[in-house]
C-alpha atoms as one frame of an Amber mdcrd trajectory, in Angstrom:
protein
   9.597  11.302 -30.518  11.366   9.622 -27.599  13.896   7.862 -29.825  14.591
  11.115 -31.701  15.101  12.819 -28.346  17.712  10.242 -27.333  19.582  10.527
 -30.633  19.643  14.297 -30.526  20.699  14.422 -26.907  23.519  12.009 -27.711
  24.676  14.397 -30.430  24.336  17.329 -28.042  26.506  15.755 -25.381  29.038
  14.582 -27.940  29.263  18.113 -29.300  30.318  19.358 -25.865  33.416  17.199
 -25.970  32.197  14.365 -23.742  33.846  11.021 -24.540  33.778   7.717 -22.739
  37.272   8.312 -21.425  35.854  10.965 -19.083  33.794   8.365 -17.240  36.482
   7.577 -14.676  37.159  11.269 -14.098  33.475  11.967 -13.484  33.078   8.966
 -11.205  35.968  10.020  -8.991  35.312  13.733  -9.084  35.760  15.272  -5.659
  32.506  16.459  -4.107  32.013  19.761  -2.345  33.009  19.414   1.285  30.385
  19.405   4.019  33.005  19.485   6.734  34.929  22.440   8.117  34.463  26.204
   8.377  33.640  28.410   5.405  33.491  32.191   5.312  30.736  33.523   3.097
  29.568  36.955   2.099  25.934  37.629   2.960  25.725  35.922   6.346  25.047
  37.902   9.517  25.837  35.287  12.162  27.450  31.827  12.129  25.321  28.858
  11.001  25.963  25.236  11.930  24.948  22.444   9.542  25.087  18.842  10.737
  24.602  16.211   8.030  23.441  12.903   9.492  24.252   9.401   8.277  21.227
   9.503   5.929  22.496  12.614   4.170  19.886  14.880   5.804  21.176  18.357
   6.765  20.125  19.882  10.088  20.595  23.658   9.882  20.935  25.727  13.064
  20.824  29.516  12.681  20.180  32.420  15.025  17.972  34.327  12.576  15.733
  33.565   9.601  17.852  35.386   7.026  20.832  33.190   7.767  18.651  30.077
   8.005  17.269  30.449   4.491  20.674  31.515   3.188  22.038  28.224   4.506
  19.135  26.246   3.071  19.840  27.746  -0.344  23.503  26.838   0.092  22.875
  23.168   0.947  20.234  22.803  -1.776  22.783  24.063  -4.294  25.510  21.905
  -2.794  23.517  18.716  -3.410  21.129  19.615  -6.259  22.338  22.658  -8.221
  22.052  21.155 -11.698  18.573  19.827 -10.928  17.579  23.314  -9.766  18.995
  24.894 -12.914  17.262  22.370 -15.160  13.954  22.925 -13.392  14.042  26.681
 -13.864  14.925  26.170 -17.519  11.907  23.907 -17.949   9.460  26.478 -16.609
  11.017  29.411 -18.443  11.432  27.658 -21.784  15.221  27.839 -21.868  16.235
  24.217 -22.364  17.381  24.755 -25.943  20.149  27.049 -24.734  21.944  24.015
 -23.310  20.418  21.091 -25.236  19.938  22.494 -28.714  17.019  22.127 -31.169
  15.807  18.848 -29.635  13.949  20.782 -26.911  12.746  23.697 -29.027   9.085
  22.636 -29.097   9.110  22.227 -25.321  10.512  25.724 -24.954   7.917  27.164
 -27.313   5.073  25.606 -25.312   6.478  26.840 -22.002   7.023  30.337 -23.399
   3.386  30.411 -24.495   2.123  29.224 -21.105   4.197  31.939 -19.437   4.949
  30.610 -15.964   8.170  32.632 -16.024   6.250  35.821 -16.796   3.782  35.140
 -13.984   6.654  34.462 -11.565   8.305  37.797 -12.344   4.985  39.557 -11.766
   4.488  37.748  -8.456   8.009  38.585  -7.274   7.360  42.279  -7.834   4.337
  42.237  -5.527   5.507  39.977  -2.698   5.041  41.075   0.902   8.304  42.119
   2.521   8.774  38.981   4.691   8.436  36.704   1.653  10.757  38.759  -0.512
  13.322  38.811   2.292  13.219  35.003   2.522  13.600  34.605  -1.234  16.502
  37.032  -1.361  18.268  35.269   1.495  17.712  31.884  -0.131  18.982  33.158
  -3.504  22.059  34.623  -1.804  22.840  31.216  -0.362  22.505  29.512  -3.744
  24.667  32.151  -5.399  27.261  31.980  -2.656  27.697  28.288  -3.373  27.971
  28.981  -7.120  30.588  31.686  -6.548  32.633  29.440  -4.253  32.589  26.431
  -6.598  32.682  27.785 -10.153  35.418  25.353 -11.191  34.010  22.220  -9.514
  30.260  22.234 -10.090  28.050  19.216 -10.826  29.295  16.954 -13.617  26.250
  17.807 -15.737  27.575  21.345 -16.187  30.875  19.886 -17.426  29.182  17.465
 -19.811  26.939  20.148 -21.312  29.618  22.821 -21.211  27.972  25.753 -19.475
  27.913  27.678 -16.193  24.767  28.381 -14.160  23.446  31.906 -13.928  22.791
  33.560 -10.583  19.640  32.389  -8.820  16.792  34.913  -8.686  13.717  35.074
  -6.391  11.464  34.634  -9.444  13.195  31.306 -10.164  11.783  29.900  -6.945
   8.281  31.184  -7.652   8.405  29.824 -11.174   9.298  26.338  -9.941   6.252
  26.416  -7.678   4.123  27.071 -10.743   5.710  24.193 -12.644   4.857  21.948
  -9.703   1.336  23.302  -9.795   1.124  22.481 -13.505   2.092  18.875 -12.781
  -0.840  18.516 -10.365  -3.497  20.485 -12.263  -4.137  18.491 -15.402  -7.792
  19.089 -16.133  -6.875  21.079 -19.257  -5.783  17.688 -20.615  -9.014  15.920
 -19.808 -10.946  18.775 -21.433  -9.062  18.136 -24.658  -9.417  14.360 -24.466
 -13.128  14.680 -23.800 -13.489  17.084 -26.706 -11.767  14.645 -29.040 -13.984
  11.792 -27.848 -17.083  13.914 -28.477 -15.780  14.838 -31.902 -15.280  11.167
 -32.776 -18.335   9.395 -31.326 -20.813  12.110 -30.367 -22.158  13.397 -27.091
 -24.422  10.498 -26.141 -21.803   7.780 -26.510 -19.103   9.956 -24.972 -21.192
  10.289 -21.801 -21.053   6.509 -21.363 -17.286   6.729 -20.944 -17.407   9.173
 -18.044 -16.585   6.801 -15.221 -17.285   9.247 -12.426 -20.268  10.830 -14.115
 -23.839   9.563 -13.818 -24.625   8.123 -17.281 -28.232   9.261 -16.840 -27.085
  12.881 -16.775 -26.557  14.693 -20.065 -23.050  15.703 -21.086 -23.506  19.369
 -21.869 -21.491  20.594 -24.837 -21.494  24.362 -25.359 -22.850  25.549 -28.691
 -20.650  27.267 -31.218 -17.592  25.007 -31.091 -16.791  22.010 -33.271 -14.574
  19.389 -31.668 -13.791  17.534 -34.871 -10.058  16.844 -35.034  -9.312  19.253
 -32.225  -5.717  20.298 -31.661  -3.775  17.325 -32.879  -0.599  19.369 -32.767
  -0.991  20.339 -29.131  -1.938  16.815 -28.118   0.773  14.879 -29.853   3.876
  16.942 -30.529   5.280  17.069 -26.995   6.688  14.080 -25.180  10.214  14.627
 -23.939   9.816  16.845 -20.905   8.800  14.006 -18.594  12.168  12.441 -19.352
  13.749  15.614 -18.033  11.628  16.300 -14.979   9.979  13.121 -13.715   6.635
  14.900 -13.605   3.307  13.189 -13.396   0.296  15.136 -14.477  -2.485  14.717
 -11.951  -0.237  12.931  -9.502  -2.096  11.231  -6.661  -1.257  10.773  -3.001
  -2.399   9.207   0.261  -2.624  10.863   3.641  -4.373   9.965   6.838  -4.363
  10.807  10.492  -5.763   9.054  13.567  -6.305  10.515  17.017  -4.990   9.119
  20.286  -8.019   6.928  20.944  -6.821   4.653  18.108  -3.108   4.498  18.965
  -1.039   2.499  21.394   0.649   5.557  22.918  -2.500   7.702  23.119  -1.283
  10.418  20.711  -2.116  11.051  17.039  -0.226   9.418  14.187  -0.094  11.195
  10.820   0.963   9.597   7.523   1.530  10.897   4.008   2.903   9.544   0.735
   2.647  11.850  -2.289   2.658  10.002  -5.615   4.855  11.444  -8.328   7.165
  10.205 -11.042  10.461   8.808  -9.827  13.681  10.179 -11.230  17.340  10.647
 -10.388  17.788  12.785  -8.450  14.640  12.671  -6.348  12.116  15.468  -6.619
  12.284  15.774  -2.797  15.077  16.764  -0.423  14.776  16.210   3.316  15.909
  19.062   5.518  15.690  20.287   9.122  15.473  24.050   9.782  16.015  25.579
  13.226  15.917  29.303  13.970  14.514  31.108  16.993  11.020  29.741  17.656
  10.995  27.594  14.486  12.076  23.962  14.498  10.675  22.266  11.378  11.698
  19.111   9.522  10.436  17.259   6.474  10.417  17.254   2.681  11.526  20.300
   0.711  11.781  21.142  -2.982  15.307  21.984  -4.164  14.971  25.543  -5.399
  12.497  26.665  -2.732  12.887  27.721   0.923  10.938  26.151   3.761   9.429
  22.705   4.378   6.457  21.543   2.292   5.483  18.373   4.209   6.558  17.502
   7.739   6.291  18.664  11.338   7.538  21.325  13.704   7.636  21.191  17.505
   3.840  21.649  17.738   2.037  20.271  14.684   2.374  17.830  11.768   0.771
  17.916   8.352   0.540  15.987   5.089  -0.905  16.762   1.663  -2.674  15.093
  -1.230  -3.768  16.543  -4.539  -7.332  17.873  -4.293  -7.864  17.180  -8.037
  -9.667  20.497  -8.353 -10.738  22.090 -11.624  -8.536  25.181 -11.776  -7.817
  25.315 -15.504 -10.170  26.183 -18.352  -9.579  26.291 -22.083 -11.355  29.011
 -24.075 -11.749  28.812 -27.841 -11.089  32.346 -29.055 -12.299  34.003 -32.276
  -9.610  36.154 -33.838 -10.265  38.849 -36.404  -9.329  37.448 -39.863  -8.299
  40.973 -40.859  -6.275  41.638 -37.705  -4.807  38.603 -35.906  -4.146  40.710
 -32.803  -7.839  41.273 -32.180 -10.245  38.755 -30.657 -13.987  38.867 -30.121
 -15.665  39.272 -26.751 -19.381  39.973 -26.400 -19.671  41.428 -29.879 -16.579
  43.639 -29.756 -13.023  43.286 -31.009 -10.520  43.499 -28.150  -6.778  43.921
 -28.518  -4.737  40.902 -27.438  -1.465  41.540 -25.678   1.362  40.304 -27.907
   4.586  39.238 -26.210   7.744  38.580 -28.179   9.662  35.629 -26.765  13.167
  35.048 -28.143  14.408  31.493 -27.672  18.159  30.966 -27.892  19.108  27.621
 -29.417  22.513  26.067 -28.909  24.346  25.837 -32.231  22.145  28.396 -33.955
  23.181  31.984 -34.507  19.735  33.585 -34.493  17.044  33.104 -31.838  13.688
  31.512 -32.609  10.914  34.035 -32.067   7.607  32.987 -30.532   4.887  35.624
 -30.562   2.519  34.912 -27.702  -0.980  36.300 -27.808  -2.702  36.844 -24.458
  -6.453  37.421 -24.194  -8.579  38.295 -21.185  -8.688  34.561 -20.461  -4.959
  33.956 -20.654  -2.219  33.010 -23.128  -2.991  31.215 -26.371  -1.189  27.919
 -25.803  -1.658  26.557 -29.313   0.805  27.616 -31.970  -1.223  29.543 -34.549
  -0.073  30.102 -38.088  -1.719  32.809 -40.180  -5.189  31.315 -40.643  -8.602
  32.767 -41.195 -11.672  32.243 -39.045 -13.349  30.790 -42.133 -10.838  27.955
 -42.176 -11.698  27.124 -38.565 -15.457  27.336 -39.186 -15.220  25.107 -42.258
 -13.434  22.436 -40.253 -10.115  22.494 -42.065  -7.373  20.651 -40.168  -5.810
  23.285 -37.985  -5.369  24.072 -34.342  -8.112  25.960 -32.586  -6.857  29.080
 -30.802  -7.090  27.933 -27.185  -6.508  30.357 -24.324  -5.551  28.869 -20.970
  -6.989  30.354 -17.802  -5.227  28.902 -14.791  -5.125  30.077 -11.210  -1.329
  29.848 -11.095  -0.951  32.456 -13.828  -2.644  34.915 -11.506  -1.226  36.464
  -8.331   0.401  33.853  -6.087   0.824  33.753  -2.301   2.101  30.192  -1.783
   5.331  31.282  -0.101   3.377  33.222   2.512   1.495  30.052   3.327   4.640
  27.908   3.620   6.334  30.517   5.814   3.404  30.612   8.224   2.782  26.872
   8.075   6.328  26.097   9.194   5.754  28.136  12.363   2.103  27.277  13.112
   1.522  26.046  16.646  -2.175  25.082  16.675  -5.277  24.569  14.524  -6.067
  28.282  14.314  -2.585  29.212  13.101  -2.632  26.253  10.725  -5.883  27.545
   9.208  -4.495  31.053   9.008  -1.453  29.766   7.107  -3.577  27.835   4.610
  -5.666  30.893   3.828  -2.761  32.036   1.631  -2.260  28.666  -0.093  -3.215
  29.168  -3.739  -2.050  26.520  -6.179  -2.026  23.599  -6.486  -5.159  22.993
  -4.392  -4.394  20.347  -1.770  -6.026  18.211   0.909  -4.212  18.854   4.202
  -4.437  16.519   7.169  -3.334  17.889  10.534  -2.359  16.741  14.013  -0.927
  18.524  17.030   0.790  17.480  20.219  -2.298  18.478  22.191  -4.089  15.505
  20.592  -6.209  17.253  17.971  -6.608  16.140  14.365  -8.213  17.850  11.362
  -8.585  18.208   7.610  -8.743  21.249   5.301  -8.883  21.680   1.562  -6.810
  24.700   0.596  -6.283  26.497  -2.692  -7.784  28.918  -5.186 -10.722  27.135
  -6.809 -12.684  29.300  -9.249 -16.416  29.895  -9.298 -17.763  29.881 -12.852
 -20.752  31.700 -14.270 -22.030  28.404 -15.712 -20.964  26.188 -12.855 -18.379
  24.010 -14.597 -16.375  23.579 -17.768 -15.435  20.033 -18.739 -14.624  20.771
 -22.395 -13.094  23.810 -24.135 -15.711  26.578 -24.127 -16.414  29.621 -26.327
 -14.406  32.608 -25.194 -16.352  35.158 -27.187 -19.775  34.919 -25.486 -18.920
  35.904 -21.912 -21.045  33.029 -20.588 -18.178  31.000 -19.192 -16.272  33.609
 -17.207 -14.850  33.115 -13.731 -16.791  35.170 -11.239 -14.688  34.640  -8.111
 -13.193  31.883  -5.986 -14.647  29.601  -3.339 -14.196  31.468  -0.050 -11.580
  29.843   2.157 -14.083  29.570   5.015 -16.391  27.519   2.797 -13.841  25.013
   1.518 -14.294  21.473   2.940 -12.833  20.945   6.402 -13.370  19.044   9.630
 -11.824  19.053  13.111 -11.698  16.213  15.648 -14.274  14.059  13.781 -16.412
  11.490  15.581 -14.857   8.555  13.719 -11.428   9.529  15.178  -9.579   9.357
  11.834  -9.387  11.148   8.482  -8.306   9.791   5.107  -7.786  11.448   1.714
  -6.552   9.683  -1.419  -7.626  12.045  -4.221 -11.164  10.663  -4.018 -14.366
  12.660  -3.730 -14.488  14.514  -0.425 -17.888  16.253  -0.706 -21.384  15.093
  -1.612 -23.980  16.642  -3.911 -25.137  18.956  -1.144 -21.890  20.920  -1.268
 -22.850  24.251  -2.870 -19.771  24.741  -5.062 -18.287  22.880  -8.011 -14.791
  21.555  -7.287 -14.390  18.930 -10.006 -16.027  15.922 -11.651 -12.659  14.238
 -12.004 -11.938  12.789  -8.592  -9.830   9.653  -8.662 -11.544   6.410  -7.693
 -11.981   5.570  -4.021 -10.242   2.197  -3.795  -7.117   3.431  -2.037  -9.133
   5.462   0.458 -11.406   2.488   1.165  -8.497   0.147   1.746  -6.805   2.588
   4.125 -10.017   2.945   6.128 -10.476  -0.833   6.237  -6.973  -1.352   7.597
  -7.273   1.427  10.173 -10.465  -0.122  11.515  -8.962  -3.609  11.699  -6.283
  -2.655  14.204  -7.030  -2.329  17.893  -4.275   0.111  18.808  -2.097   1.493
  16.052   1.673   1.973  16.132   4.269   3.497  13.800   5.015  -0.038  12.573
   1.339  -0.568  11.728   1.311   2.640   9.715   4.412   1.573   7.804   2.690
  -1.702   6.966  -0.356   0.164   5.667   1.795   2.447   3.509   3.388  -0.603
   1.885   0.095  -2.471   1.411  -0.468  -3.805  -2.123  -3.937  -5.308  -1.734
  -6.026  -4.560  -4.823  -9.730  -4.033  -4.098 -10.873  -4.025  -7.751  -9.255
  -7.434  -8.190 -11.713  -8.896  -5.693 -14.512  -7.812  -8.045 -12.906  -8.765
 -11.366 -11.143 -12.079 -10.646 -14.438 -13.996 -10.132 -15.270 -13.274 -13.786
 -11.912 -14.758 -14.783 -12.750 -17.898 -12.828 -16.098 -18.320 -14.609 -14.428
 -18.742 -18.001 -14.315 -22.334 -19.248 -10.630 -23.258 -19.587  -9.569 -24.615
 -22.984  -5.993 -25.621 -22.169  -3.808 -26.893 -19.388  -2.187 -23.503 -18.876
  -5.639 -21.884 -18.615  -6.608 -24.360 -15.876  -3.309 -23.681 -14.092  -3.934
 -19.935 -14.275  -7.379 -20.325 -12.716  -5.991 -22.535  -9.946  -3.463 -19.823
  -9.102  -6.186 -17.171  -9.098  -8.417 -19.265  -6.820  -5.844 -19.061  -4.020
  -4.431 -15.624  -4.844  -4.493 -13.143  -1.936  -5.086 -10.095  -4.207  -1.711
  -8.629  -3.259   0.136  -7.080  -6.217   3.582  -8.093  -4.982   6.528  -8.275
  -7.383   6.761 -12.067  -6.865   3.036 -12.691  -7.444   1.846 -14.741 -10.434
  -1.779 -13.840  -9.724  -0.865 -10.160 -10.033   0.530 -10.731 -13.531  -2.609
 -12.600 -14.604  -4.996 -10.009 -13.157  -3.285  -6.839 -14.403  -2.745  -8.230
 -17.914  -6.355  -9.463 -18.103  -7.747  -6.102 -17.021  -5.660  -4.301 -19.611
  -6.823  -6.697 -22.328 -10.478  -6.476 -21.313 -10.441  -2.683 -21.071  -8.994
  -2.545 -24.554 -11.701  -4.831 -25.978 -14.505  -2.955 -24.205 -13.275   0.477
 -25.234 -12.515  -0.542 -28.801 -16.237  -1.141 -29.209 -16.832   2.559 -28.544
 -13.661   4.318 -29.690 -12.791   2.082 -32.615  -9.289   1.978 -34.025  -8.095
   5.392 -32.835  -5.045   4.139 -30.955  -3.870   7.575 -29.841  -7.251   8.560
 -28.420  -7.635   5.189 -26.717  -4.286   5.493 -24.960  -5.096   9.013 -23.822
  -8.439   7.838 -22.432  -6.614   5.069 -20.561  -4.386   7.643 -18.898  -1.390
   8.352 -21.129  -0.554  12.045 -20.889  -1.063  14.321 -23.858   1.552  16.697
 -22.635   5.277  16.972 -22.747   4.962  17.936 -19.096   3.437  14.757 -17.758
   3.269  10.956 -17.710  -0.325  10.219 -16.709  -3.434  12.322 -17.165  -6.599
  12.745 -15.129  -8.302   9.796 -16.795  -5.758   7.361 -15.335  -7.483   4.800
 -13.111 -10.961   6.125 -13.778 -11.824   3.267 -16.147 -11.653   0.648 -13.396
 -14.963   1.584 -11.703 -16.554   1.862 -15.153 -15.345  -1.611 -16.109 -16.663
  -3.137 -12.888 -20.037  -1.464 -13.379 -20.242  -2.777 -16.930 -19.250  -6.268
 -15.809 -22.046  -6.305 -13.251 -24.583  -5.208 -15.848 -23.158  -7.256 -18.766
 -25.453  -5.689 -21.337 -24.449  -7.075 -24.693 -25.860  -3.942 -26.306 -22.548
  -2.293 -25.374 -21.031  -4.116 -28.359 -24.015  -3.668 -30.681 -22.673  -0.601
 -32.455 -19.005  -1.563 -32.507 -17.247   0.109 -35.407 -14.496  -2.532 -35.498
 -14.730  -5.611 -37.708 -14.808  -8.965 -35.895 -15.410  -7.307 -32.527 -17.087
  -9.362 -29.785 -20.870  -9.443 -29.788 -21.284 -10.315 -26.107 -19.589  -9.949
 -22.763 -18.960 -13.674 -22.628 -16.937 -13.498 -25.828 -15.123 -10.382 -24.613
 -14.114 -12.110 -21.369 -12.907 -15.217 -23.190 -10.837 -13.179 -25.635  -9.283
 -11.153 -22.829  -8.372 -14.314 -20.913  -6.911 -16.025 -23.980  -4.996 -12.849
 -24.845  -3.619 -12.684 -21.300  -2.203 -16.203 -21.455  -0.740 -15.653 -24.892
   0.951 -12.361 -23.967   2.488 -13.686 -20.759   3.675 -16.819 -22.561   5.418
 -14.697 -25.192   6.930 -12.370 -22.601   7.933 -14.840 -19.886   7.913 -18.297
 -21.440   5.702 -21.367 -21.181   6.339 -22.074 -17.481   3.551 -20.269 -15.609
   5.538 -20.432 -12.372   7.885 -17.834 -13.866   5.101 -15.345 -14.585   6.013
 -13.068 -11.718   4.628  -9.544 -11.615   8.003  -7.864 -11.157   9.159  -9.335
 -14.468   6.567  -7.237 -16.319   6.309  -4.325 -13.884   9.492  -2.426 -13.077
  10.752   1.065 -12.395  13.910   2.936 -13.256  15.393   5.987 -11.573  16.204
   7.840 -14.781  18.409  10.903 -14.970  17.824  13.374 -17.845  21.293  12.628
 -19.216  20.876   8.899 -18.630  19.143   8.601 -22.005  22.620   8.817 -23.553
  24.006   5.278 -23.802  27.510   6.231 -22.705  26.110   7.892 -19.578  23.315
   5.466 -18.701  25.112   3.380 -16.074  26.683   6.462 -14.519  23.433   8.381
 -13.981  20.573   5.842 -13.975  19.650   3.230 -11.387  17.548   0.177 -12.098
  15.258  -1.067 -13.441  13.904  -2.658 -10.276  10.857  -4.957  -9.980   8.068
  -3.231  -8.090   4.512  -4.092  -7.085   1.215  -2.259  -6.824  -0.873  -0.466
  -9.411  -2.987   2.684  -9.457  -5.554   1.154  -7.095  -3.254  -0.055  -4.295
  -2.128   2.023  -1.333   1.473   1.363  -2.339   0.949   2.784  -5.796   2.774
   1.535  -8.873   1.042   3.138 -11.851   1.884   2.616 -15.500   0.014   3.592
 -18.632  -1.519   0.960 -20.876   0.845   1.700 -23.755   3.896   0.696 -21.694
   2.545  -1.364 -18.765   5.995  -2.703 -17.974   7.334   0.767 -17.121   6.051
   2.047 -13.798   5.656   5.817 -13.902   4.092   6.915 -10.611   4.954   5.649
  -7.135   5.067   6.989  -3.561   7.780   9.591  -4.021   8.096  10.285  -0.283
   6.729   8.533   2.791   6.435   9.968   6.259   4.939   8.729   9.538   4.773
  11.346  12.277   4.347  10.280  15.904   2.895  13.181  17.905   3.759  11.406
  21.165   7.479  11.357  20.383   8.698  13.179  17.274  11.944  11.183  17.491
   9.962   8.032  16.668   8.841   9.524  13.353  10.010   7.973  10.093  10.505
   9.040   6.471  11.977   7.961   3.149  12.282   9.038  -0.461  14.436   7.668
  -3.250  16.942   7.312  -4.764  18.748   9.504  -2.220  19.544  12.951  -0.906
  22.415  13.808  -3.229  22.229  14.776  -6.874  25.842  13.712  -7.460  26.176
  10.169  -8.870  29.575   9.774  -7.183  28.056  10.349  -3.733  26.995   7.407
  -1.599  23.804   9.366  -0.882  22.865   9.395  -4.574  21.173   5.983  -4.336
  21.415   4.741  -0.738  17.646   5.041  -0.096  16.593   2.748  -2.944  16.666
  -0.562  -1.089  14.963   0.924   1.979  12.227   2.373  -0.204  11.733  -0.839
  -2.221  11.414  -2.929   0.946   8.885  -0.611   2.545  11.423   0.558   5.105
  12.165   4.070   6.310  14.822   5.971   8.210  14.331   7.870  11.480  13.508
  11.575  11.198  16.211  12.650  13.618  14.905  15.681  15.476  16.569  16.166
  18.860  20.037  17.653  18.640  21.630  15.025  20.867  20.294  12.261  18.579
  21.485  14.132  15.524  24.977  14.416  17.005  25.027  10.659  17.638  24.253
  10.040  13.966  26.474  12.831  12.667  28.323  12.178   9.454  29.705  15.653
   8.808  29.556  19.096  10.371  29.942  22.369   8.520  30.150  25.863   9.931
  29.291  28.877   7.782  30.579  32.223   9.024  30.215  35.816   7.817  33.219
  36.696   5.701  33.803  39.952   7.556  34.394  38.223  10.922
């Protein structure tokens, strides 16, 4: 699929008239000026925008309307094509500019209906939110109107002009972001396929975070044999376009003044997402009236998502909550628009979606059926219920219920959060946060710290749904949401610090079901260990923790590697290296190469004994995303605790029922084969000299632009690959899937360290840079800082900003 995508995109770009001779023209294309005075329709008062030497704009306005107008303008100035691409992803309109290659992506997105939900939300927004969105859209459109003949080079290459920005475009992008962090629909499908292949009892053994003594409850009335192969396997390309990571992780932590050198809290955050060019984040500083907020923003959306204002600071991690359910619907074989619910036929809403395809005269029509549970996300040909019941190879009609397809209030939360001045106002702002559910850490300049989980998390009639459930019985309905007051939270805890890293945050006494799919706790444990080691913490200490690559699982697994009897000189050399290895997954580490390759080999051997030769299912269980809209799924990293538990037990009965020929019959044999396979693979990849087996040679990351898949454009748009360290279990994450372990997919996409004693001492970084224009020096100037664990100052005081001023722009009302 990926190779076909590249070929077709090459044809698409060639068809627009792009030839290699344009390269010089594109490289030297003049960028939109950020210096001087510009008169714009839609402004009420003048706005001053100072861009510092790091490419960060500091926007000073006298009222909120003009502030968000200006934010829309600068977002468009640096990232307009990225914004346009993102709205096309969510609304299923890629094929209009890219042709048939993206048709299946568009069909999936049209069925999901994030664009429909966004339009509905926009029609019911409270007046303050709608006013912000309108002002922001006016700013975007003002930039488009002023620069129609000198827009981003991507518009020239693909031969089209952007449409006017609409308020619903912003809301839709929020839902696409929510999709990228709410991937439990994927794990439901993977689990269903595992059950269909090996049965309930054996499937339960593979649930790393689930007590194997507990039964895995499968609802009656649904067969999971061969479930939804089309949905699972036909989509792949959209990650290339967006840099998404399904179920992305993150770290955040906060310490109070008793643990710091200056006596004030320090707050840190590093959300983990796929890296791409341009970056998913855009740093921005917004000043208007009583608001003075700085941090990370999403191009396409007003406000600051992560950062600080003059009173408080906050950071977020994914709460990994179960907010998506798949319902298997029964449609009437005599009337495909009717579906069964509690013994009655109900009429499904049928929505006609017309998809325009570049180069084709007629649109492709997708008829979307929507039940009481949500849209049918599988593509259903004309089939009978009898075919489904008899197990013929077809796609089950799966309806998606997802909190983000229901009324959204996220913008209200962001608006209030940016102005919050204390814990009470912070809590009030988060009451409106809906999706994706997040773990918020908090600190204020009065010395307080806190934590709150925020988001719409459903309450189910049967408590939980970890596989697709029958939609026709009424037994698996949502009955409400966990009240905001009863979501997990704490304020000024006795231990003086708080840490979240997507791990389990509540115990069995918590009265509500959040999820069974927490990520493992290794990152959280390592952060806590490092915080406790220091006597008095500084910003520099926090930066060191954020860049830490110590791998806790390696301390458990490497001793088993050392127990293996070496059968060659290179095996003895490998064990000698491991004996003195410091468990740091640095790019220059040989021990890191040995450990990560061994774990991958051993996991494969151990899982083959259960899953057999189903390569696709195995890779999905190991974390490779099913979806076109992701890179890693919710299973990623969850096998490591399972493997360690199995190693401790070493029950050879695990291999007793292996369905593979010549599989190991004991753990000893499995360990030996994994070790031998490790040495052989690294020898083939890196040569016979073990001193050259450095981790960065088999573990690298590229900042890939959507058009960088075209060979003629690759060097213009892409940056890298660069050797990187870490894995999914280190604080400084560097996650890859087992199918392509050399390609790192998920890393810290943004890092911030907020000093509540002196906001000017705060630091931040994302990569590759602020600009979306490859000809700009700010397109890639953050890469080396980010790779080296360095940051730039979050300039906050106006006198400091003036000292580091690169350009100054003044926007004035056109009627002045």
